[in-house]
C-alpha positions in Angstrom: 193.4 -114.0 -14.4 197.0 -112.5 -15.4 200.1 -115.1 -15.7 201.3 -112.5 -12.1 198.3 -113.6 -10.6 198.6 -117.6 -11.8 202.5 -117.6 -10.3 201.5 -115.3 -6.8 198.9 -118.4 -6.2 201.0 -121.5 -7.4 203.7 -119.4 -5.3 201.8 -119.1 -1.8 200.6 -123.0 -2.3 203.7 -124.7 -3.3 205.7 -122.4 -2.3 208.4 -120.3 -4.7 211.2 -121.9 -5.1 209.4 -125.8 -6.1 206.3 -123.8 -7.6 208.5 -123.4 -10.6 210.1 -126.8 -10.7 206.8 -128.1 -9.9 205.3 -126.3 -13.0 208.3 -126.9 -15.2 208.1 -131.0 -14.3 204.8 -132.2 -13.4 202.1 -133.4 -16.2 198.9 -132.3 -15.1 196.4 -134.8 -16.4 193.9 -131.8 -17.5 196.2 -130.3 -19.6 196.3 -132.9 -22.2 199.6 -134.6 -21.4 201.3 -130.9 -20.4 203.2 -129.2 -18.2 201.6 -126.0 -16.7 204.5 -124.3 -18.7 204.1 -125.9 -21.9 200.2 -125.4 -21.5 201.0 -121.9 -20.6 203.6 -121.3 -23.2 201.1 -122.6 -25.6 198.6 -120.1 -25.1 196.5 -121.6 -22.9 194.6 -119.3 -20.5 196.1 -118.6 -17.1 192.5 -119.2 -15.6 192.1 -122.6 -17.6 195.4 -123.8 -16.3 194.6 -123.0 -12.5 191.5 -125.1 -12.9 193.1 -128.1 -13.8 196.3 -127.0 -11.1 193.6 -126.9 -8.4 191.9 -130.1 -9.2 195.7 -132.2 -10.2 197.1 -130.8 -6.4 193.5 -131.3 -4.7 193.5 -128.1 -3.8 189.7 -126.4 -2.4 187.6 -124.6 -3.7 188.1 -121.2 -1.8 191.1 -121.5 -4.8 188.8 -121.1 -7.2 
């Protein structure tokens, strides 16, 4: 998964304006106490970050 696909998926789930805010402010438990933005900036693969976000938001398996 590329970063662009990650952001497109997050935009689809949360809306474009809110997804950016959420990514910068919400600590995701499966990202070792980091926000989504911090995890991506630290070099974590977008696919792994998306999996953590999906679990955090309790999205259905269809959002894999």
